[in-house]
N, C-alpha and C positions, 0 to 999 in steps of 0.2 A: 267921761268914761274912762275908768278906769284902765290903765297898763298893764298888761299882763303878761308870760313870759310869749313868746313865738309859739314854745311848744305846745302848750296851752290852747293857744288859737284853733290850733290843727287839730290837738283832740278832739273839742266841743267841735270843731267841722265836722270830724269821723261819725260823733255821737251823733249829730242830727242825719244824718244818713242812714242808719241804722238803728233807731229805735224801737225796739220792741215793742210796739206797743198794748199786744194779745197778751203777753207775758208781766205787761207793769198791770193791766185790768186786771187779770187772774190774781196776782201779788194784793192789789188792793180788796177785791171782794172777800180775799185770804184774810187779812189782816183786818178790815171794818165791815159794821155793820151793812147793810147794802145801800141805803141811803148817803149815808157818808163816802162810798165808796164811788159812786155814781157824782157826788160833788167833785173831790178829789180829782177823781180822770176827766169830768167835762174842763174844768178849768186847767187843768197839765195839758191837753189836747190844745186849748185857746190860748195860752200862755207860754206852751216851751218856749218861741222864739224867745222870749225875753231874757231867761236862763242863756239858752246857748248863741245868741247875738250879743250878750255880758252886755244888754242895756236894757236896766229896768225902769228907766222914765215914765214909760205907759203905766207901769202899776204904781209910781209915788203917785200918781196924778186919780188913780181911783178912790173912790170914797172908802174910809175905814173899813166898813162891812165886807167889800167886795175884796178890798186889799188882802184882808186878813187870810180870807178863802183861798184868794191865789198865791200867798205866800206860804200855806199849808199844803197846797197842792203842789208847789215846786220843790216844796221841800225834800216832801217825799219820793218827788221823781230826781231829783238830783241825786238822793240816796242811792235809788233803783242804778243809777248812772255811775256812780262811786263819782260823784262830784259834789259830794254835799261839803266839804272847807270851802270848794271855792264857791261856794252860793253864799255862806254865812260872810264870806268876805266882799260879796258881790254887795251885799245887805247894809255891811258896814261903810262900804263905799259910797252909795248911794245916800246914810244917813238915812235910812227909812225906821222907821219902827212898828214893831206888830200889830200896838194898840198905840191909842194916841190919848189913852185916859191915863193920866197917871195914877200912882198909888193913893193919892190924898182923892180923887175924885170917887173912886172904888169903892174908898173907906165910907166917905159921904153915902155913897149911894145904896151900901147895904144897910147904913145906918138910917137911911129913909124908908128902905124894906122895912125893916123891922120894927119899926113904928108904926108899921099898917097893919097889923096882924089880925086886928079886929075885921077888916077889910077882907084879908083871906077867911077868914070862919063867915063871913056872909056870904062870900062867894062863893064858897060852898053850899052850904044852902040853899041857895038862889039856884045853885044846877041839880040838886037832890027836889027842890020842889016844882021845879020847872020841867025835867025834866025825869020824872020817875025810872024809868029802865036803866039809868044812870048809878039809881041810889046805892046798891052793892059795891061796882067799881069805884065810886068815891070816900065809900068804906076803906075800903080796900088800900087805894094810895094813899090817904092819909092815915092807916096803921100801918104802913109800912116803909115807909119814906122812899120808895125808889123812885125812879126817873120814869117821866110819861113814859116813854114807851117800855123801859122793862117791866112796869106793870100792865102793861098792856100783856104783854108776851105772858107774864107768870097766869094772869086770869085766864088767859086762854088754854094756858095750858093744865092749872086745875082744873077746867071744865072737859076738857079732851079726857085727858088721864080717867078723872071722876068715870067720865062714860065706858072707856077700856077695861076699867076696873084695876085701874093700876096707879092709884093716887099714891099708895103707899110708897111708890118708888120716890115721889117730890116731896109730898108732906108726912114727917114724922108726927105722928098725933099726941105720942105721947106726951113729949117735949114742945108741941105746938109750933114746931120749925119747920119750912119753906126750904128745903137745902137745893138752894142755883145752882152750887158746884156743881150737882148731877149732872147740868146739861150747861155745858161749859159753851160750844158753840151759838149760846145765848145770851151765855149771862156773864160770862169770862170773856171779853172782849182784850183787844190791845192796850185802851186808855180807860176805856171805864167796865165796871167789876160786879159783881155783887151774887155773895155767897151764901148767904142766908137772911130770913126774914122770919120776924116772930109774928105769927099771925094765930089768933083765938078759933078754936075748934068750934065756934059758934058762928064764926063769920064765916069761915070756910066749909062747912055747910050752905050758907047761902048762895056764896059763889060757885056752890057746885051746881044750884041749882037755878040757875042764871042763866042768861043767854050767852052767847058767844059772841065778842065785841073785837074788833080791829081799832086800830089807833084810827083809820078816816073815819072808820062809822062814831066813835066819840067825837074827834072833830068837829065833826058836820053837826051832827045833833046839836053842839054846844053853838056852834057861830050860827046854824040858822035861828037861833032866838036870841038872836044878838048880843049871848053873853062873850065876852074876853077869854081867852083861853090863859089860864095863868097856874099850870099844873108844876112850874117852874117854884114858882112862890108857894106851896103849899110842901114841896121837899125842902124849902127853908125854913119854915114854920116848923116842921117837924122836927127839925134838927136844933133850931132853940128850945124846942119844948124840951126835947129831950138830953138836954144840959144840966135841968133839975135833979136828973138821975142816972145820968151816966157821964162819964169822961169824952172828951175831944177825940182821943185815939178812939175809943167803943164805938162815938157816932161817925168816924168814918170809916172802921169797920163796914157798919150794918150798911150803909151811904155807898160801898162799893168805892173808897178813896185810897184802899192800900195794895200794895203788889201779891204775888200768889206766894210767894217766899217765905211774907212777911205773916202772912195766913196762918201757912202751915206751920210755921215755928214757931210765933206768939200767942195763937188765938183760939187753933183746935184744940179745946183741952175740953173734956166735955164736963166738968165740974164749975169751969169760966161761964161755959156756955147757958150753964142753967141758971147761974145767978145776974148772967146777963139777960136772959129772958124775963125773971122776974122782975127787976127793975126796968126794962123796956114797957111790959105789959103794964106795969103800977104805973107808967108814966102813959103809956096810951088810954089805959081808963080814968085817968086827970082828966085829959082831954075831952073824952067821952062825959064825963058828971059836966067839966063846969064847961062847956059850951055844947052838949047835945050833939053835937056832928055826925058821932056814929050809932045805927040805930038799935 
């Protein structure tokens, strides 16, 4: 066990007796989506003693997947308690890695997934054929390249606002843009962001006249038919397809991998947006024509 100054041990002992779990929980739900916040809070409660006792042996013996969740939770907790530097020092002292997969393995895994794009196309067709209720949703997520959770949120928001006759506060009909940034509580999160998506008027019209879906409904409809969930693969396939028409920074922008400051400083330009829309729609139409994925 690493030997730290006595004053630090005394400090951690005081923290152990005075963690304001309610404030910590409120912070989590403010900074993260509900599912992630619940996950961070649960693991922090279960494993905070490892941080405060300065003994990560228990964490080191966990499986890779569980260890990652625990480290993320303790990382947030250590920042909340003001001992983040000590937490990092403890991880190094125990030789713990956030992931056991090295860079080479990650690259190989991505290459193998990239070679399976035909499988993605067949999967989308399979879902639409076996679950007609999801046809418009599958077309929507395939067209936008959004994350699964973001797609469900956007899909439902379109339907709700249409029924309230307020869709123009979200969808720009003239430019065919869904302006996610107008609803930051849903789409501009701490680590995952979505600013805009280009969606044709035709597809938006079909979504407006669809039934409202939740993530739980979509997941269960697919699983009950024994079909695996592959929405993350659809997102990667979309990004791969877009490389023919868009630059990597443009793809990162549309998939929400840049910060708000970069967005406002470099990207929110009406002329650039129009050009980006034309190239994105062109690539989406190519997907439609080549694979018959979109109705």
